[in-house]
Backbone as a ProteinNet text record, in pm:
[ID]
protein_1_A
[PRIMARY]
XXXXXXXXXXXXXXXXXXXXXXXXXXXXXXXXXXXXXXXXXXXXXXXXXXXXXXXXXXXXXXXXXXXXXXXXXXXXXXXXXXXX
[TERTIARY]
398.7	306.4	381	392.6	465.1	377.3	250.5	161	158.3	211.5	197.3	245	350.2	390.8	291.3	194.3	108.1	-34.1	-59.8	-194.8	-230.2	-132.3	-158.5	-84.4	-126.4	-56.1	88.7	169.7	310.1	317.3	402.3	424.3	511.6	454.3	526.5	637.2	633.8	745.8	868.3	844.8	954.8	1001.1	910.7	943	878	935.2	871.8	862.9	947.2	943.2	859.2	780.2	699.5	615.9	550.9	463.1	540.9	671	752.5	759	737.9	749.7	616.4	520.5	392.3	279.9	208.5	101	-32.1	-46.9	-172.8	-142.9	-129.2	-103.8	-220.3	-185	-287	-232.3	-321.4	-283.2	-399.7	-372	-470.5	-592.7	-575	-691.6	-788.4	-734.5	-818.8	-892.9	-824.2	-889.8	-1001.9	-973.2	-1075.3	-1198.5	-1175.9	-1287.3	-1363.9	-1293.7	-1356.3	-1436.2	-1412.1	-1474.5	-1626.4	-1688.4	-1834.5	-1897.6	-1820.7	-1883.3	-1831.4	-1704.6	-1643	-1624.4	-1582.2	-1547.8	-1671.9	-1664.8	-1776.7	-1762.3	-1645.8	-1625.2	-1492.7	-1469.4	-1347.2	-1219.2	-1227.2	-1106.3	-1050.6	-1137.3	-1091.8	-1021	-1075.3	-1011.6	-872.1	-861.6	-733.4	-631.9	-676.5	-585.7	-530	-614	-567.4	-472.5	-500.8	-409.7	-271.6	-269.6	-141.7	-71.5	-148.3	-91.3	-20.6	-77.6	-14.1	129.2	144.1	274.9	367.9	313.3	397.1	449	366.5	413.6	529.9	515.7	622	751	738.6	858.3	917.9	837.2	886.6	972.7	931.4	1000.1	1108.1	1112	1212.6	1304.4	1434.2	1527.4	1508.1	1550.1	1527.7	1580.6	1682.5	1737.4	1667.6	1571.2	1499	1392	1371.5	1273	1135.3	1090.2	956.2	943.5	1048.3	1045.9	1031.4	1108.9	1103.3	966.2	912.2	778.4	674.7	681.4	584.8	592.9	713.2	731.3	670	694	638.4	486.2	433.7	288.6	220.5	283.4	227.5	223.4	329.8	331.4	222.8	208.6	105	-33.8	-55.1	-184.8	-215.4	-118	-140.7	-170.4	-103.2	-128.3	-271.1	-310.7	-445.6	-552.6	-524.7	-619.2	-642.1	-535.1	-544.7	-628.3	-627.5	-706.9	-855	-885.4	-1025.6	-1078.5
-1149.1	-1058.4	-983.2	-854.3	-772	-725.2	-761.8	-714.3	-804.2	-924.4	-1020.3	-967.4	-885.3	-841.2	-746.1	-695.9	-589.6	-634.9	-765.5	-815.4	-830.9	-855.2	-878.7	-775.4	-757.9	-661.6	-703.9	-606.4	-633.4	-721.9	-821.4	-911.3	-838.8	-805.7	-728.1	-808.3	-939.7	-1019.6	-1000.6	-981.8	-959.4	-814	-723	-580.8	-516.1	-540.3	-493.9	-341.9	-267.7	-121.7	-56	-134.3	-84	37.1	30.8	139.8	264	254.3	373.3	459.4	399	467.6	488	401.1	404	421.9	532.6	559	498.4	473.9	417.1	303	182.5	67.6	45	-2.5	-35	-147	-236.5	-348.8	-377.5	-449.8	-468.4	-549.3	-650.1	-724.6	-633.1	-539.8	-446.1	-354	-308.2	-223.8	-301.4	-425.1	-507.8	-523	-544.7	-558.3	-426.6	-315	-183.4	-139.7	-201.1	-154.3	-147	-244.6	-248.6	-180.6	-156	-109.9	22.5	51.8	160.2	288.8	279	398.5	478.2	609.5	695.4	746.9	724.5	768.6	719.2	739.8	688.3	751.1	874.2	939.8	868.1	820.2	745.2	616.5	549.4	429.6	463.1	568.8	607.8	643.3	711.3	747.2	622.4	523	399.6	322.3	321.1	254.3	319.8	451.1	522.6	492.6	484.9	461	325.9	223.3	91	102.9	166.9	173.3	274.3	385.4	484.8	429.7	353.7	290.6	196.6	116.9	21.8	94.9	207.2	283	355.4	383.3	448.7	354.6	230.5	137.9	53.3	55.6	-22.6	70.9	48.2	134.9	121.4	222.4	222.6	100	35.9	-80.8	-211.4	-205.1	-325.2	-361.9	-490.8	-539.9	-481.5	-476.8	-425.4	-278	-202.5	-60.4	-46.2	-122.4	-115.5	-159.4	-267.2	-312.4	-204.4	-147.4	-44.4	76.3	116.2	231.5	204.7	86.2	51	42.9	-18.2	-32.5	101.7	189.1	322.6	399.1	390.9	457.9	402.8	272.2	209.9	252.3	252	294.7	438.5	528.1	669	685.1	608.4	613.7	569.6	456.9	406	497.6	551.8	641.1	766.7	818.9	939.6	914.9	791.1	757.6	746	731.8	722	588
-1043.5	-977.1	-866.9	-883.3	-786.2	-670.1	-669.2	-563.3	-440.3	-448.7	-338.3	-202.9	-192.5	-57.2	8.9	-67	-16.2	15.1	4.2	27.1	174.9	258.8	401.3	485.3	610.3	696.3	718.4	749.2	780.2	904	899.2	1012.5	1114.7	1228.4	1329.7	1397.2	1383.6	1434.4	1345.6	1216.3	1123.6	1123.7	1153.6	1154.7	1277.9	1397.1	1520.7	1534	1464.1	1475.2	1365.7	1295	1183.2	1223.9	1338.8	1382.2	1424.3	1437.3	1461	1335.1	1220.2	1091.7	1020.2	1051.2	980.9	1082.3	1071	1166.9	1123.1	993.8	942.8	845.9	897.5	809.5	712.7	594.8	494.8	407.5	364.3	278.4	185	78.7	-27.4	15.6	100.1	149.3	224.1	299.7	374.4	278.4	175.2	74.9	7.5	-29.3	-93.4	-3.2	125.6	219.4	234.5	223.5	239.4	116.7	2.6	-121.2	-113.8	-54.9	-53.4	67	172.2	295.1	349.7	330.7	405	325.9	203.6	127.5	89.2	112.3	75.5	-67.1	-126.5	-264	-317.3	-444.2	-507.2	-453.8	-404.9	-355.4	-231.2	-144.5	-26.4	-67.7	-167.4	-220.6	-273.8	-352.4	-411.2	-302.6	-199	-88.8	-21.1	0	63.1	-28.6	-157.4	-251.2	-245.5	-248.6	-240.6	-108.6	-2.3	130.2	138.1	77.9	76.8	26.4	-87	-151.7	-85.4	-39.2	29.8	161.9	233.6	357.6	328.5	224.3	189.2	153.3	85.3	47.7	167.8	267.6	388.8	471.3	484.5	574.7	507.9	375.7	303.3	225.7	231.5	159.3	7.7	-68.2	-213.5	-287.8	-235.6	-305.9	-267	-177.5	-134.2	-237.3	-256.1	-352.6	-326.3	-200.7	-169.6	-206	-183.9	-220	-371.9	-445.3	-591.7	-643.8	-589	-628.7	-598.9	-478.8	-438.4	-530.6	-564	-652.4	-789.8	-844.3	-976.1	-970.9	-866.6	-856.4	-832.2	-754.7	-732.9	-865.1	-941.9	-1072.5	-1163.8	-1165.7	-1247.9	-1201.5	-1070.7	-1016.8	-1059.3	-1043.3	-1077	-1226.4	-1308.8	-1453.3	-1485.3	-1426.7	-1451	-1390.2	-1274.1	-1206.2	-1291.2	-1349.5	-1432.5	-1558.4	-1604.8	-1723.7	-1694	-1564.5	-1524.1	-1548.8
[MASK]
++++++++++++++++++++++++++++++++++++++++++++++++++++++++++++++++++++++++++++++++++++

């Protein structure tokens, strides 16, 4: 399962400069919690899903495992999203 790094917020003790690169953190647990209460439509959900993976690719270099996982999951999400 390549999604495990994206379920919880980034640990700021491990990456103290995270907020220097990411202005709007997002993680899958937060999206799951927002599904029933926060999103006004599917587009907001899709934006947050993309944000999870784009944030990971922003803070991790291309050769890092998290970057590669995020890239694969973003591609998979976009493929499934396009299918409706």
